Rosetta silent file (secondary structure, phi, psi, omega in degrees, C-alpha in Angstrom):
SEQUENCE: MRAMRYMVRTAEERDVEAIVGLWREFVRFHRELDDRVRTREGSADSFAALVRSLLESDRDRVAVAETAEGCLIGYAIGSDRDNPPVLGPERFGFVTDIYVDERHRREGVARALFSDLEHWFKKRGLTSVELGVLNVNTLGQAFWRAQGFRDFVDRLRRDL
SCORE:     score description
SCORE:     0.000 S_00000001
   1 L     0.000  134.255  176.468  -21.939   -2.798   -0.202 S_00000001
   2 L   -68.411  157.990  170.567  -22.602    0.175    2.042 S_00000001
   3 L   -57.834  148.524 -172.167  -22.720    3.729    0.747 S_00000001
   4 L   -78.938  122.473  177.451  -19.300    5.225    0.523 S_00000001
   5 L  -116.378   33.625 -175.995  -18.708    7.256    3.674 S_00000001
   6 E  -146.272  168.002  173.671  -15.129    8.145    3.059 S_00000001
   7 E  -138.888  150.789  173.234  -13.048    9.960    0.474 S_00000001
   8 E   -99.709  131.086 -177.150   -9.630    9.247   -0.872 S_00000001
   9 E  -151.571  171.508 -179.819   -7.123   12.035   -1.167 S_00000001
  10 E   -65.137  138.048  177.613   -3.463   12.794   -1.245 S_00000001
  11 L   -73.970  150.749  173.745   -1.823   12.353    2.149 S_00000001
  12 L  -124.949  173.321  174.257   -0.321   15.438    3.881 S_00000001
  13 H   -50.675  -42.045 -175.663    2.070   16.060    6.820 S_00000001
  14 H   -61.191  -24.146  178.991   -0.761   16.251    9.159 S_00000001
  15 H   -85.115   -8.476 -171.407   -1.668   12.657    8.357 S_00000001
  16 H   -57.024  -48.897  176.721    1.741   11.020    9.141 S_00000001
  17 H   -49.355  -43.790  177.695    0.818   10.174   12.751 S_00000001
  18 H   -81.515  -23.579  172.020   -2.312    8.323   11.753 S_00000001
  19 H   -66.592  -47.664 -177.605   -0.608    6.619    8.765 S_00000001
  20 H   -63.032  -36.834  175.304    2.027    5.261   11.247 S_00000001
  21 H   -56.240  -50.245 -176.913   -0.964    3.987   13.527 S_00000001
  22 H   -61.115  -42.128  179.923   -2.386    2.207   10.532 S_00000001
  23 H   -60.050  -42.600  175.188    0.967    0.869    9.562 S_00000001
  24 H   -59.537  -39.400  176.620    1.507   -0.660   13.049 S_00000001
  25 H   -69.541  -41.491  171.174   -1.826   -2.509   12.469 S_00000001
  26 H   -48.436  -45.257  179.544   -0.542   -3.541    8.999 S_00000001
  27 H   -67.219  -47.340 -176.503    2.610   -5.047   10.654 S_00000001
  28 H   -63.335  -43.591  176.101    0.634   -6.829   13.355 S_00000001
  29 H   -49.045  -51.743 -173.963   -1.802   -8.218   10.793 S_00000001
  30 H   -76.063  -31.880  176.639    1.090   -9.673    8.809 S_00000001
  31 H   -65.855  -39.921 -179.746    3.071  -10.894   11.910 S_00000001
  32 H   -70.364  -12.066  174.784    0.068  -12.858   12.946 S_00000001
  33 H   -89.697  -31.209 -179.577   -0.015  -14.516    9.594 S_00000001
  34 L  -155.227  107.151 -169.218    3.716  -15.195    9.590 S_00000001
  35 L   -60.008   -8.599  179.918    6.030  -14.738   12.511 S_00000001
  36 L   -78.082  -14.335  175.856    8.968  -14.047   10.021 S_00000001
  37 L   -81.007  108.458 -176.320    7.493  -10.485    9.491 S_00000001
  38 L  -127.572  154.829  170.841    9.595   -8.413   11.919 S_00000001
  39 L  -118.013  160.883  175.940   10.410   -4.822   12.545 S_00000001
  40 L   -87.675  165.379  174.003   13.474   -3.151   13.980 S_00000001
  41 L   -59.994  126.738  176.252   13.802   -1.154   17.099 S_00000001
  42 L    84.225   21.634 -174.290   12.505    2.388   16.312 S_00000001
  43 H   -74.341  -21.130  173.613   10.782    1.281   13.203 S_00000001
  44 H   -63.478  -45.384  179.910    7.642    3.515   13.738 S_00000001
  45 H   -62.353  -45.550  179.365    9.884    6.539   13.755 S_00000001
  46 H   -56.384  -44.670 -176.286   11.751    5.254   10.692 S_00000001
  47 H   -68.039  -36.492  178.340    8.370    4.673    8.864 S_00000001
  48 H   -61.814  -45.422  175.413    7.224    8.115    9.846 S_00000001
  49 H   -58.188  -44.057 -176.735   10.505    9.607    8.322 S_00000001
  50 H   -66.785  -37.008  175.106    9.999    7.503    5.288 S_00000001
  51 H   -59.676  -45.038 -179.611    6.367    8.676    4.733 S_00000001
  52 H   -59.078  -37.762 -176.400    7.543   12.297    5.116 S_00000001
  53 H   -81.069  -26.245  175.607   10.199   11.829    2.436 S_00000001
  54 H   -67.327  -36.044 -177.303    7.562    9.970    0.135 S_00000001
  55 H   -66.402  -23.669 -175.928    5.303   12.977    0.564 S_00000001
  56 H   -93.539  -12.404 -172.838    8.061   15.242   -0.865 S_00000001
  57 L   -87.304  145.177  176.440    8.885   12.816   -3.718 S_00000001
  58 L   -90.281   -4.374  179.539    7.586   13.127   -7.325 S_00000001
  59 L  -107.737    9.632 -177.903    8.045    9.397   -7.876 S_00000001
  60 E  -133.391  148.786  176.304    5.930    8.294   -4.928 S_00000001
  61 E  -129.414  133.431  171.373    2.265    8.676   -3.995 S_00000001
  62 E  -117.191  126.725  179.804    0.845    8.407   -0.578 S_00000001
  63 E  -128.265  154.490  178.861   -2.995    8.410   -0.485 S_00000001
  64 E  -128.718  161.340  166.176   -5.332    8.038    2.495 S_00000001
  65 E  -107.235  126.780 -174.318   -8.938    7.165    3.001 S_00000001
  66 E  -131.749  132.028  179.553  -10.781    9.572    5.406 S_00000001
  67 E   -74.229  168.675 -179.691  -14.157    9.445    6.876 S_00000001
  68 L   -61.069  -30.376  177.898  -16.508   12.386    6.822 S_00000001
  69 L   -72.601  -11.840 -174.173  -15.566   12.827   10.457 S_00000001
  70 L    87.830   19.185 -179.279  -11.805   13.214    9.562 S_00000001
  71 L   -96.481  132.588  177.919  -10.663    9.847   10.690 S_00000001
  72 E   -81.038  134.759 -179.411   -8.136    8.020    8.566 S_00000001
  73 E  -122.633    2.714 -173.784   -9.277    4.442    7.882 S_00000001
  74 E  -176.065  154.997  175.863   -6.692    3.447    5.229 S_00000001
  75 E  -146.019  161.966  177.801   -3.558    4.363    3.412 S_00000001
  76 E  -150.037  143.667  178.763   -1.821    3.297    0.251 S_00000001
  77 E  -129.372  131.811  172.367    1.789    3.915   -1.053 S_00000001
  78 E  -133.890  155.252 -174.997    2.731    3.548   -4.583 S_00000001
  79 E  -132.205  146.225  168.598    6.036    4.161   -6.456 S_00000001
  80 E   -96.504   98.992 -177.653    7.206    4.807  -10.051 S_00000001
  81 E   -97.363  157.091  174.607   10.082    2.473  -10.206 S_00000001
  82 E   -95.257  133.385  175.171   12.790    1.851  -12.750 S_00000001
  83 L   -78.919  162.802  171.046   13.307   -1.580  -14.265 S_00000001
  84 L   -62.848  151.603 -166.713   16.866   -2.775  -14.788 S_00000001
  85 L   -64.022   -8.034 -175.218   18.242   -1.407  -18.033 S_00000001
  86 L  -100.210   -4.915 -175.375   17.912   -4.714  -19.797 S_00000001
  87 L  -114.891  148.745  172.197   14.219   -5.241  -19.057 S_00000001
  88 L  -114.799  163.765  -11.492   11.089   -3.393  -20.370 S_00000001
  89 L   -63.275  170.304 -176.608    9.240   -1.525  -19.826 S_00000001
  90 L   -63.422  -35.646 -179.216   11.612    1.135  -18.551 S_00000001
  91 E  -134.603  158.898  175.272    9.451    1.955  -15.545 S_00000001
  92 E  -143.071  156.034  174.245    6.657    0.240  -13.722 S_00000001
  93 E   -77.893  149.971  175.011    4.176    1.018  -10.856 S_00000001
  94 E  -139.613  125.625  174.880    4.854   -0.673   -7.588 S_00000001
  95 E   -91.636  114.220 -175.994    2.327   -0.877   -4.745 S_00000001
  96 E   -81.217  -53.757  179.413    4.249   -0.876   -1.563 S_00000001
  97 E  -137.862  142.018  157.555    1.355   -0.848    1.037 S_00000001
  98 E  -143.945  119.870 -172.661   -2.261   -0.788    1.114 S_00000001
  99 E  -140.298  136.862 -175.392   -4.040   -1.199    4.459 S_00000001
 100 E  -123.720  135.747  172.663   -7.580   -0.650    5.689 S_00000001
 101 L   -55.194  131.640 -175.450   -8.580   -0.595    9.316 S_00000001
 102 H   -52.297  -31.370  177.264  -10.398   -3.911    9.948 S_00000001
 103 H   -66.138  -20.233  176.637  -13.552   -2.107   11.041 S_00000001
 104 H  -109.354   16.282  175.164  -13.853   -0.729    7.491 S_00000001
 105 L   -69.770  156.789  178.290  -13.092   -3.682    5.433 S_00000001
 106 L    69.861   26.990  175.546  -15.650   -4.798    2.810 S_00000001
 107 L  -116.996    8.229  173.595  -16.677   -1.143    2.237 S_00000001
 108 L    83.322   18.649  177.521  -14.660   -0.797   -1.041 S_00000001
 109 H   -67.679  -47.319 -175.372  -11.860    1.207    0.716 S_00000001
 110 H   -71.384  -25.400  176.506   -8.925   -0.731   -0.443 S_00000001
 111 H   -68.835  -35.171  179.037  -10.434   -0.805   -3.998 S_00000001
 112 H   -71.452  -35.503  178.109  -10.811    2.962   -3.898 S_00000001
 113 H   -70.790  -42.244  172.477   -7.206    3.418   -2.671 S_00000001
 114 H   -58.091  -36.312 -179.499   -5.909    1.072   -5.364 S_00000001
 115 H   -70.353  -32.411  175.074   -7.989    2.996   -7.962 S_00000001
 116 H   -64.764  -48.319 -178.751   -6.277    6.187   -6.783 S_00000001
 117 H   -67.423  -35.902  178.063   -2.867    4.606   -7.153 S_00000001
 118 H   -65.607  -43.630  174.755   -3.805    3.160  -10.578 S_00000001
 119 H   -55.421  -45.064  178.640   -5.036    6.487  -11.885 S_00000001
 120 H   -65.490  -39.975  179.000   -1.662    8.002  -10.765 S_00000001
 121 H   -62.122  -51.524  179.464    0.386    5.268  -12.380 S_00000001
 122 H   -53.157  -44.681 -177.309   -1.566    5.759  -15.679 S_00000001
 123 H   -65.644  -24.071  177.247   -1.115    9.512  -15.613 S_00000001
 124 L   -82.191   -5.401 -177.411    2.565    8.857  -15.317 S_00000001
 125 L    79.832   18.795 -179.283    2.505    6.783  -18.488 S_00000001
 126 L   -81.563  140.710 -174.963    3.208    3.466  -16.554 S_00000001
 127 L  -113.251   -4.483 -175.987    1.815    0.325  -18.329 S_00000001
 128 L  -152.678  156.866 -177.897    2.227   -2.316  -15.620 S_00000001
 129 E  -135.415  130.598  177.266    1.932   -2.566  -11.852 S_00000001
 130 E  -117.951  162.778  171.954    3.667   -4.964   -9.422 S_00000001
 131 E  -165.890  174.814  177.559    3.367   -5.650   -5.637 S_00000001
 132 L  -121.004  139.759  171.838    4.144   -8.287   -3.055 S_00000001
 133 L  -139.922  141.440  177.726    1.651  -10.187   -0.872 S_00000001
 134 L   -57.409  139.597 -179.944    2.311  -12.798    1.651 S_00000001
 135 L   -59.728  -32.365 -173.816    1.441  -16.417    0.374 S_00000001
 136 L   -87.800   -5.740  178.779   -0.489  -16.886    3.637 S_00000001
 137 L   -81.222   77.647 -176.468   -2.495  -13.647    3.280 S_00000001
 138 H   -66.213  -30.600  176.083   -5.590  -15.159    1.872 S_00000001
 139 H   -61.325  -50.739 -179.365   -7.495  -11.931    2.259 S_00000001
 140 H   -66.273  -38.196 -175.393   -4.842   -9.947    0.394 S_00000001
 141 H   -63.817  -44.640 -174.211   -4.327  -12.699   -2.257 S_00000001
 142 H   -64.633  -44.946 -176.499   -8.136  -12.754   -2.975 S_00000001
 143 H   -62.587  -52.430 -176.674   -8.231   -8.980   -3.135 S_00000001
 144 H   -70.735  -25.507  167.993   -5.379   -8.547   -5.580 S_00000001
 145 H   -65.801  -41.244 -179.985   -6.539  -11.359   -7.797 S_00000001
 146 H   -66.950  -20.488  178.207   -9.946   -9.694   -8.024 S_00000001
 147 L   -85.240   -3.023  179.648   -8.100   -6.511   -9.135 S_00000001
 148 L   100.554    1.153 -179.676   -6.607   -8.585  -11.990 S_00000001
 149 L   -79.850  147.782 -177.537   -3.159   -9.399  -10.723 S_00000001
 150 L  -134.296  156.791  179.332   -1.663  -12.820  -11.571 S_00000001
 151 L   -51.869  143.392  175.576    1.467  -14.763  -10.416 S_00000001
 152 L  -138.115  -62.234  176.338    4.570  -13.303  -12.049 S_00000001
 153 L  -127.137  133.021  171.679    7.658  -13.904   -9.848 S_00000001
 154 L   -83.150  129.596  168.628    8.030  -16.117   -6.780 S_00000001
 155 L  -105.960  112.085 -173.035   10.207  -14.481   -4.056 S_00000001
 156 L   -91.846  153.584  178.316   11.695  -17.208   -2.053 S_00000001
 157 L  -143.628  146.858  177.015   13.229  -16.905    1.507 S_00000001
 158 L  -145.548  127.172  176.305   15.423  -19.194    3.698 S_00000001
 159 L   -81.498  147.049  178.340   16.535  -18.017    7.186 S_00000001
 160 L   -97.890    0.000    0.000   20.147  -18.619    8.110 S_00000001
């Protein structure tokens, strides 16, 4: 592994445009794996608005990985979510997105971004973390399993 040439920090308003650019790559990557991954018209603007709202939320965390030159090479979004009132624990961590620019993969960036979210989850008293990953995303499947994640719930889909 190469020496770490980036830092992970809390995202700020000034990062939104770059995060949206990475998100576009995230969507393209997943669409190439499964053409059922679709976006709506104006989705980049909607995603930018979502990120801005998450930056203001105390139940969400947006982190970025930034090179020494100030270039964003990855982002992560995590949430403190409520379980239904009949399930425990009361709250759990949820990883919405982690994406790393393909030129910076295998440098520990995704692991560092997840470590940041994991620390945030633990600080909030959460004891479990969930996420979704496409079945055909072998890169993502391998990464998350290496982080200790195991099958829990299968989410099935049928187009009408």
